[in-house]
MIDOSE-1310 file (N, C-alpha, C; in nm, 2 decimals, decimal comma, always signed):
residues 216
xxxx	+31,31/-6,47/+3,77/+31,32/-6,33/+3,76/+31,18/-6,27/+3,78; +31,17/-6,17/+3,87/+31,04/-6,11/+3,91/+30,98/-6,03/+3,79; +30,85/-6,03/+3,78/+30,77/-5,94/+3,69/+30,76/-5,81/+3,76; +30,82/-5,70/+3,70/+30,82/-5,57/+3,77/+30,70/-5,49/+3,72
xxxx	+30,62/-5,45/+3,82/+30,49/-5,39/+3,79/+30,48/-5,24/+3,85; +30,42/-5,15/+3,77/+30,39/-5,02/+3,82/+30,24/-5,01/+3,83; +30,18/-4,96/+3,94/+30,04/-4,94/+3,95/+30,00/-4,79/+3,93; +29,92/-4,76/+3,84/+29,88/-4,63/+3,81/+29,73/-4,61/+3,83
xxxx	+29,69/-4,54/+3,94/+29,55/-4,52/+3,97/+29,54/-4,40/+4,06; +29,44/-4,32/+4,05/+29,44/-4,20/+4,13/+29,38/-4,22/+4,27; +29,33/-4,34/+4,29/+29,28/-4,37/+4,42/+29,38/-4,45/+4,50; +29,43/-4,39/+4,61/+29,53/-4,45/+4,69/+29,49/-4,59/+4,75
xxxx	+29,37/-4,60/+4,79/+29,32/-4,73/+4,85/+29,33/-4,84/+4,75; +29,30/-4,80/+4,62/+29,30/-4,90/+4,51/+29,45/-4,95/+4,49; +29,54/-4,85/+4,49/+29,68/-4,89/+4,47/+29,73/-4,98/+4,58; +29,70/-4,94/+4,71/+29,75/-5,01/+4,82/+29,69/-5,15/+4,83
xxxx	+29,57/-5,16/+4,79/+29,51/-5,30/+4,79/+29,57/-5,39/+4,68; +29,59/-5,33/+4,56/+29,65/-5,41/+4,45/+29,80/-5,45/+4,49; +29,87/-5,35/+4,55/+30,01/-5,38/+4,59/+30,01/-5,50/+4,69; +29,93/-5,49/+4,79/+29,92/-5,60/+4,89/+29,89/-5,73/+4,83
xxxx	+29,80/-5,73/+4,74/+29,76/-5,86/+4,68/+29,87/-5,91/+4,58; +29,92/-5,83/+4,50/+30,02/-5,87/+4,40/+30,15/-5,92/+4,46; +30,19/-5,85/+4,57/+30,32/-5,88/+4,63/+30,31/-6,02/+4,71; +30,19/-6,07/+4,72/+30,18/-6,21/+4,78/+30,21/-6,31/+4,67
xxxx	+30,21/-6,27/+4,54/+30,24/-6,36/+4,44/+30,39/-6,39/+4,42; +30,43/-6,51/+4,39/+30,57/-6,54/+4,36/+30,61/-6,47/+4,23; +30,73/-6,42/+4,23/+30,79/-6,37/+4,11/+30,72/-6,25/+4,06; +30,66/-6,16/+4,15/+30,59/-6,04/+4,11/+30,62/-5,93/+4,21
xxxx	+30,67/-5,82/+4,16/+30,72/-5,71/+4,24/+30,66/-5,58/+4,19; +30,59/-5,50/+4,28/+30,54/-5,37/+4,25/+30,66/-5,27/+4,28; +30,71/-5,21/+4,17/+30,83/-5,12/+4,19/+30,80/-4,97/+4,21; +30,67/-4,94/+4,17/+30,63/-4,79/+4,19/+30,48/-4,78/+4,18
xxxx	+30,43/-4,66/+4,22/+30,29/-4,63/+4,21/+30,28/-4,49/+4,15; +30,18/-4,46/+4,07/+30,15/-4,33/+4,01/+30,01/-4,29/+4,04; +29,98/-4,17/+4,08/+29,85/-4,12/+4,10/+29,79/-4,04/+3,99; +29,86/-4,03/+3,88/+29,81/-3,96/+3,76/+29,88/-4,01/+3,63
xxxx	+29,83/-3,99/+3,52/+29,89/-4,04/+3,40/+30,03/-3,98/+3,37; +30,05/-3,86/+3,40/+30,18/-3,80/+3,37/+30,29/-3,86/+3,45; +30,26/-3,89/+3,58/+30,36/-3,96/+3,66/+30,38/-4,10/+3,61; +30,28/-4,17/+3,56/+30,30/-4,30/+3,51/+30,39/-4,30/+3,39
xxxx	+30,38/-4,20/+3,30/+30,47/-4,19/+3,19/+30,61/-4,17/+3,23; +30,63/-4,08/+3,33/+30,77/-4,05/+3,38/+30,83/-4,18/+3,44; +30,75/-4,25/+3,52/+30,80/-4,37/+3,59/+30,83/-4,48/+3,49; +30,75/-4,49/+3,38/+30,77/-4,59/+3,28/+30,91/-4,57/+3,21
xxxx	+30,94/-4,44/+3,18/+31,06/-4,41/+3,11/+31,18/-4,43/+3,21; +31,16/-4,40/+3,33/+31,27/-4,41/+3,43/+31,30/-4,56/+3,47; +31,20/-4,63/+3,50/+31,21/-4,76/+3,56/+31,20/-4,88/+3,47; +31,15/-4,86/+3,35/+31,13/-4,96/+3,25/+31,07/-5,09/+3,31
xxxx	+30,95/-5,08/+3,36/+30,89/-5,20/+3,42/+30,85/-5,30/+3,32; +30,81/-5,42/+3,36/+30,76/-5,52/+3,26/+30,61/-5,48/+3,22; +30,54/-5,43/+3,31/+30,40/-5,40/+3,28/+30,35/-5,29/+3,38; +30,26/-5,20/+3,32/+30,19/-5,10/+3,40/+30,04/-5,14/+3,40
xxxx	+29,99/-5,15/+3,53/+29,85/-5,17/+3,54/+29,78/-5,03/+3,55; +29,71/-4,99/+3,45/+29,67/-4,85/+3,42/+29,52/-4,83/+3,43; +29,49/-4,74/+3,53/+29,35/-4,69/+3,53/+29,33/-4,59/+3,42; +29,21/-4,57/+3,38/+29,19/-4,48/+3,26/+29,14/-4,34/+3,29
xxxx	+29,07/-4,32/+3,40/+29,02/-4,19/+3,43/+29,10/-4,13/+3,55; +29,21/-4,07/+3,51/+29,30/-4,01/+3,61/+29,32/-3,86/+3,57; +29,36/-3,78/+3,67/+29,38/-3,64/+3,65/+29,51/-3,61/+3,57; +29,51/-3,48/+3,52/+29,63/-3,43/+3,45/+29,65/-3,50/+3,31
xxxx	+29,66/-3,63/+3,31/+29,67/-3,70/+3,19/+29,60/-3,84/+3,20; +29,50/-3,86/+3,12/+29,42/-3,98/+3,14/+29,50/-4,11/+3,10; +29,45/-4,22/+3,13/+29,52/-4,35/+3,10/+29,54/-4,38/+2,96; +29,44/-4,33/+2,87/+29,46/-4,36/+2,73/+29,57/-4,28/+2,67
xxxx	+29,58/-4,15/+2,70/+29,69/-4,07/+2,65/+29,82/-4,11/+2,72; +29,82/-4,15/+2,84/+29,94/-4,20/+2,91/+29,99/-4,33/+2,84; +29,90/-4,41/+2,81/+29,94/-4,54/+2,74/+30,00/-4,51/+2,60; +29,95/-4,41/+2,53/+30,00/-4,38/+2,40/+30,14/-4,33/+2,41
xxxx	+30,17/-4,24/+2,52/+30,30/-4,19/+2,54/+30,40/-4,29/+2,58; +30,35/-4,38/+2,67/+30,44/-4,49/+2,72/+30,48/-4,58/+2,60; +30,39/-4,62/+2,52/+30,42/-4,71/+2,41/+30,52/-4,65/+2,31; +30,51/-4,51/+2,30/+30,60/-4,44/+2,21/+30,74/-4,42/+2,26
xxxx	+30,74/-4,40/+2,40/+30,87/-4,36/+2,46/+30,94/-4,46/+2,54; +30,87/-4,57/+2,57/+30,93/-4,67/+2,66/+30,91/-4,81/+2,59; +30,97/-4,84/+2,48/+30,95/-4,97/+2,41/+30,97/-5,09/+2,50; +30,89/-5,18/+2,49/+30,90/-5,31/+2,57/+30,81/-5,31/+2,69
xxxx	+30,77/-5,19/+2,74/+30,68/-5,18/+2,85/+30,54/-5,21/+2,81; +30,48/-5,31/+2,88/+30,34/-5,35/+2,84/+30,24/-5,27/+2,93; +30,12/-5,24/+2,88/+30,02/-5,17/+2,95/+29,90/-5,26/+2,96; +29,85/-5,28/+3,08/+29,73/-5,35/+3,11/+29,62/-5,26/+3,17
xxxx	+29,52/-5,23/+3,09/+29,41/-5,14/+3,14/+29,33/-5,21/+3,25; +29,31/-5,14/+3,36/+29,22/-5,19/+3,47/+29,12/-5,08/+3,50; +29,00/-5,09/+3,46/+28,90/-4,98/+3,47/+28,77/-5,03/+3,51; +28,69/-4,93/+3,56/+28,55/-4,96/+3,60/+28,46/-4,94/+3,48
xxxx	+28,52/-4,89/+3,37/+28,44/-4,85/+3,25/+28,44/-4,97/+3,15; +28,32/-5,01/+3,10/+28,31/-5,10/+2,99/+28,26/-5,04/+2,86; +28,25/-4,90/+2,86/+28,21/-4,83/+2,74/+28,30/-4,85/+2,63; +28,25/-4,87/+2,51/+28,33/-4,90/+2,39/+28,44/-4,80/+2,37
xxxx	+28,41/-4,67/+2,39/+28,51/-4,57/+2,37/+28,64/-4,58/+2,45; +28,62/-4,62/+2,58/+28,73/-4,65/+2,66/+28,81/-4,77/+2,62; +28,74/-4,88/+2,59/+28,80/-5,00/+2,55/+28,88/-4,99/+2,42; +28,81/-4,94/+2,31/+28,88/-4,92/+2,18/+28,99/-4,82/+2,19
xxxx	+28,96/-4,71/+2,27/+29,06/-4,60/+2,28/+29,20/-4,65/+2,34; +29,19/-4,72/+2,45/+29,32/-4,76/+2,51/+29,39/-4,88/+2,43; +29,31/-4,96/+2,37/+29,37/-5,07/+2,29/+29,43/-5,01/+2,16; +29,37/-4,91/+2,10/+29,42/-4,84/+1,99/+29,55/-4,77/+2,02
xxxx	+29,56/-4,72/+2,15/+29,68/-4,65/+2,20/+29,79/-4,75/+2,22; +29,77/-4,88/+2,23/+29,88/-4,97/+2,24/+29,87/-5,06/+2,36; +29,76/-5,06/+2,44/+29,75/-5,14/+2,56/+29,75/-5,29/+2,51; +29,80/-5,38/+2,59/+29,80/-5,52/+2,56/+29,68/-5,60/+2,62
xxxx	+29,60/-5,53/+2,71/+29,49/-5,60/+2,77/+29,40/-5,50/+2,84; +29,28/-5,55/+2,87/+29,18/-5,47/+2,94/+29,10/-5,56/+3,03; +29,10/-5,51/+3,16/+29,03/-5,58/+3,27/+28,93/-5,48/+3,33; +28,82/-5,54/+3,38/+28,73/-5,45/+3,46/+28,76/-5,47/+3,61
xxxx	+28,74/-5,36/+3,69/+28,78/-5,36/+3,82/+28,71/-5,46/+3,91; +28,60/-5,52/+3,86/+28,53/-5,62/+3,94/+28,59/-5,76/+3,92; +28,70/-5,77/+3,85/+28,76/-5,90/+3,83/+28,82/-5,96/+3,96; +28,84/-6,09/+3,96/+28,90/-6,15/+4,07/+29,06/-6,13/+4,06
xxxx	+29,12/-6,14/+4,18/+29,27/-6,13/+4,18/+29,33/-6,23/+4,09; +29,28/-6,35/+4,09/+29,34/-6,45/+4,00/+29,34/-6,41/+3,86; +29,24/-6,34/+3,81/+29,23/-6,30/+3,67/+29,33/-6,19/+3,65; +29,35/-6,10/+3,74/+29,45/-5,99/+3,73/+29,59/-6,05/+3,71
xxxx	+29,62/-6,14/+3,80/+29,75/-6,21/+3,79/+29,77/-6,28/+3,66; +29,67/-6,35/+3,62/+29,67/-6,42/+3,49/+29,69/-6,32/+3,37; +29,62/-6,21/+3,38/+29,63/-6,11/+3,28/+29,77/-6,05/+3,27; +29,83/-6,02/+3,39/+29,97/-5,96/+3,39/+30,07/-6,06/+3,33
xxxx	+30,06/-6,18/+3,37/+30,15/-6,28/+3,31/+30,13/-6,30/+3,16; +30,01/-6,29/+3,12/+29,98/-6,30/+2,97/+30,04/-6,19/+2,89; +30,02/-6,07/+2,94/+30,07/-5,95/+2,86/+30,22/-5,95/+2,86; +30,28/-5,99/+2,97/+30,43/-6,00/+2,98/+30,48/-6,10/+2,88
xxxx	+30,40/-6,20/+2,85/+30,44/-6,31/+2,76/+30,40/-6,27/+2,62; +30,38/-6,14/+2,59/+30,34/-6,09/+2,46/+30,21/-6,14/+2,41; +30,12/-6,17/+2,50/+29,98/-6,21/+2,46/+29,88/-6,09/+2,49; +29,77/-6,10/+2,43/+29,66/-6,00/+2,46/+29,56/-6,06/+2,55
xxxx	+29,52/-5,99/+2,66/+29,43/-6,04/+2,75/+29,31/-5,94/+2,76; +29,19/-6,00/+2,74/+29,06/-5,92/+2,76/+28,97/-5,99/+2,85; +28,90/-5,92/+2,94/+28,80/-5,97/+3,02/+28,69/-6,03/+2,92; +28,62/-6,13/+2,96/+28,52/-6,19/+2,87/+28,42/-6,09/+2,82
xxxx	+28,37/-6,00/+2,90/+28,27/-5,90/+2,86/+28,33/-5,80/+2,76; +28,46/-5,77/+2,78/+28,53/-5,67/+2,70/+28,56/-5,73/+2,56; +28,59/-5,86/+2,55/+28,61/-5,92/+2,42/+28,50/-5,90/+2,33; +28,37/-5,91/+2,38/+28,26/-5,89/+2,29/+28,25/-5,75/+2,24
xxxx	+28,29/-5,65/+2,32/+28,29/-5,51/+2,27/+28,39/-5,49/+2,16; +28,51/-5,55/+2,17/+28,61/-5,54/+2,07/+28,57/-5,60/+1,94; +28,51/-5,72/+1,95/+28,46/-5,79/+1,83/+28,35/-5,71/+1,76; +28,26/-5,66/+1,84/+28,15/-5,58/+1,79/+28,20/-5,45/+1,72
xxxx	+28,31/-5,39/+1,78/+28,36/-5,27/+1,72/+28,42/-5,30/+1,58; +28,49/-5,41/+1,57/+28,55/-5,44/+1,44/+28,45/-5,48/+1,33; +28,34/-5,54/+1,38/+28,24/-5,58/+1,29/+28,14/-5,47/+1,24; +28,13/-5,37/+1,33/+28,04/-5,26/+1,30/+28,11/-5,12/+1,32
xxxx	+28,19/-5,09/+1,22/+28,26/-4,96/+1,22/+28,16/-4,86/+1,18; +28,12/-4,78/+1,28/+28,02/-4,68/+1,25/+28,08/-4,54/+1,26; +28,03/-4,44/+1,18/+28,08/-4,31/+1,18/+28,04/-4,24/+1,32; +28,11/-4,14/+1,36/+28,07/-4,07/+1,48/+27,93/-4,02/+1,48
xxxx	+27,86/-4,02/+1,59/+27,72/-3,97/+1,59/+27,72/-3,82/+1,62; +27,83/-3,75/+1,64/+27,83/-3,61/+1,66/+27,96/-3,55/+1,61; +27,97/-3,42/+1,62/+28,09/-3,35/+1,56/+28,21/-3,35/+1,65; +28,19/-3,40/+1,78/+28,30/-3,40/+1,87/+28,39/-3,53/+1,86
xxxx	+28,49/-3,52/+1,77/+28,58/-3,63/+1,75/+28,72/-3,59/+1,78; +28,79/-3,65/+1,87/+28,92/-3,61/+1,91/+29,03/-3,65/+1,81; +28,99/-3,72/+1,71/+29,09/-3,76/+1,61/+29,15/-3,64/+1,54; +29,07/-3,53/+1,54/+29,12/-3,41/+1,48/+29,23/-3,34/+1,55
xxxx	+29,25/-3,38/+1,68/+29,35/-3,31/+1,76/+29,48/-3,38/+1,77; +29,58/-3,30/+1,80/+29,72/-3,36/+1,82/+29,72/-3,41/+1,96; +29,83/-3,48/+1,99/+29,84/-3,54/+2,13/+29,85/-3,42/+2,23; +29,93/-3,32/+2,20/+29,94/-3,21/+2,29/+29,80/-3,14/+2,31
xxxx	+29,73/-3,12/+2,20/+29,59/-3,06/+2,22/+29,50/-3,14/+2,30; +29,51/-3,28/+2,29/+29,43/-3,36/+2,38/+29,47/-3,34/+2,53; +29,60/-3,33/+2,55/+29,64/-3,30/+2,69/+29,58/-3,17/+2,74; +29,59/-3,07/+2,66/+29,54/-2,94/+2,70/+29,39/-2,94/+2,72
xxxx	+29,32/-3,01/+2,63/+29,17/-3,03/+2,65/+29,14/-3,09/+2,78; +29,21/-3,20/+2,81/+29,17/-3,27/+2,94/+29,19/-3,17/+3,06; +29,30/-3,10/+3,06/+29,32/-3,01/+3,17/+29,22/-2,89/+3,18; +29,18/-2,85/+3,06/+29,08/-2,74/+3,05/+28,95/-2,80/+3,11
xxxx	+28,91/-2,92/+3,07/+28,79/-2,99/+3,11/+28,79/-3,02/+3,26; +28,91/-3,03/+3,32/+28,92/-3,05/+3,47/+28,91/-2,92/+3,54; +28,89/-2,81/+3,47/+28,88/-2,68/+3,54/+29,01/-2,61/+3,57; +29,12/-2,65/+3,51/+29,25/-2,59/+3,54/+29,26/-2,45/+3,48
xxxx	+29,31/-2,36/+3,54/+29,34/-2,23/+3,49/+29,45/-2,24/+3,38; +29,45/-2,14/+3,29/+29,55/-2,15/+3,18/+29,70/-2,14/+3,24; +29,71/-2,06/+3,35/+29,85/-2,05/+3,41/+29,89/-2,18/+3,47; +29,79/-2,25/+3,53/+29,83/-2,38/+3,59/+29,86/-2,48/+3,48
xxxx	+29,78/-2,48/+3,37/+29,81/-2,57/+3,26/+29,95/-2,55/+3,20; +29,98/-2,42/+3,19/+30,11/-2,38/+3,13/+30,22/-2,43/+3,22; +30,20/-2,42/+3,35/+30,31/-2,47/+3,45/+30,32/-2,62/+3,44; +30,21/-2,69/+3,43/+30,21/-2,84/+3,43/+30,28/-2,89/+3,30
xxxx	+30,26/-2,82/+3,19/+30,32/-2,87/+3,07/+30,45/-2,80/+3,03; +30,50/-2,71/+3,12/+30,62/-2,63/+3,09/+30,61/-2,55/+2,96; +30,50/-2,49/+2,94/+30,48/-2,40/+2,83/+30,43/-2,26/+2,88; +30,43/-2,17/+2,79/+30,39/-2,03/+2,82/+30,24/-2,03/+2,82
xxxx	+30,18/-1,93/+2,89/+30,04/-1,91/+2,90/+29,99/-1,88/+2,76; +30,07/-1,80/+2,68/+30,03/-1,76/+2,55/+30,02/-1,89/+2,46; +30,11/-1,98/+2,47/+30,10/-2,11/+2,40/+29,98/-2,19/+2,43; +29,95/-2,19/+2,56/+29,83/-2,27/+2,60/+29,70/-2,20/+2,54
xxxx	+29,70/-2,07/+2,55/+29,58/-2,00/+2,49/+29,57/-2,03/+2,34; +29,68/-2,03/+2,27/+29,68/-2,07/+2,13/+29,63/-2,21/+2,11; +29,67/-2,30/+2,19/+29,62/-2,44/+2,18/+29,47/-2,44/+2,20; +29,42/-2,37/+2,30/+29,28/-2,37/+2,33/+29,20/-2,31/+2,21
xxxx	+29,25/-2,21/+2,15/+29,18/-2,15/+2,03/+29,18/-2,25/+1,92; +29,29/-2,32/+1,90/+29,30/-2,42/+1,79/+29,21/-2,54/+1,82; +29,20/-2,58/+1,95/+29,11/-2,69/+1,98/+28,97/-2,65/+1,95; +28,93/-2,53/+1,98/+28,79/-2,49/+1,96/+28,76/-2,48/+1,81
xxxx	+28,86/-2,44/+1,74/+28,85/-2,43/+1,59/+28,84/-2,56/+1,53; +28,92/-2,66/+1,57/+28,92/-2,79/+1,51/+28,79/-2,86/+1,54; +28,74/-2,84/+1,66/+28,62/-2,91/+1,70/+28,49/-2,84/+1,67; +28,51/-2,71/+1,63/+28,39/-2,62/+1,60/+28,31/-2,61/+1,73
xxxx	+28,38/-2,58/+1,84/+28,32/-2,56/+1,97/+28,35/-2,42/+2,02; +28,26/-2,36/+2,09/+28,28/-2,21/+2,11/+28,27/-2,17/+2,26; +28,27/-2,27/+2,35/+28,28/-2,24/+2,49/+28,35/-2,35/+2,57; +28,40/-2,31/+2,69/+28,46/-2,41/+2,77/+28,37/-2,52/+2,82
xxxx	+28,24/-2,48/+2,84/+28,14/-2,57/+2,88/+28,12/-2,68/+2,78; +28,12/-2,64/+2,65/+28,10/-2,74/+2,54/+28,23/-2,82/+2,53; +28,35/-2,76/+2,55/+28,47/-2,84/+2,55/+28,47/-2,95/+2,66; +28,42/-2,91/+2,77/+28,42/-3,00/+2,89/+28,32/-3,12/+2,85
xxxx	+28,21/-3,09/+2,80/+28,11/-3,19/+2,77/+28,16/-3,29/+2,66; +28,24/-3,23/+2,56/+28,30/-3,31/+2,46/+28,40/-3,41/+2,52; +28,49/-3,35/+2,61/+28,60/-3,43/+2,67/+28,54/-3,55/+2,75; +28,43/-3,52/+2,82/+28,37/-3,63/+2,90/+28,30/-3,73/+2,81
xxxx	+28,23/-3,69/+2,71/+28,17/-3,78/+2,62/+28,26/-3,87/+2,55; +28,38/-3,82/+2,52/+28,48/-3,89/+2,44/+28,57/-3,97/+2,53; +28,55/-3,97/+2,67/+28,63/-4,05/+2,76/+28,76/-3,99/+2,79; +28,79/-3,86/+2,76/+28,91/-3,80/+2,79/+28,93/-3,77/+2,94
xxxx	+28,81/-3,74/+3,00/+28,81/-3,72/+3,14/+28,67/-3,76/+3,19; +28,65/-3,75/+3,32/+28,52/-3,79/+3,37/+28,47/-3,69/+3,48; +28,35/-3,72/+3,53/+28,29/-3,64/+3,63/+28,33/-3,68/+3,77; +28,42/-3,78/+3,79/+28,45/-3,84/+3,92/+28,52/-3,73/+4,00
């Protein structure tokens, strides 16, 4: 029986390259592609794949938040993070959200295939360099170095914050999330209050520093 895979990455060339490589493998099938986190969540719920290979810095909904929603709403679907980032906040963020593994994008195809098969078999797979970050994090639990900590926000507030940081207008955010502009404005005010931040520029800086979005 084939391992059913969804590829989630906002770079089309990356998705096409991964599809071409993975479909050469026996018993492995790419059933769909997503170019943002929100699409990945919807496809996970609809198609129930075995595993989603998830980029972390995607528009609309980043890979960490998408992973959290997939684990909550599509039980049994495994998430394997595939990212260019080795920063601890990305690694611990997506693993805490429920991902079963983390690979860096400079890995060899053989390692990606091995990782996919491992997470489908209910194992955890970490690139060698990533394993050290995880161990270090558990051994040295340090308090945040600044006041910008997203743990104070709800899942919806983190979604809104990412879209604000991406420069989306309130009307566009409301349309994307199927909410009213007034509700989005209320969320923005609440986010600023919870984080003690007083401008959109500061919100954007916080979102980037916390790995919610990037400058790509």
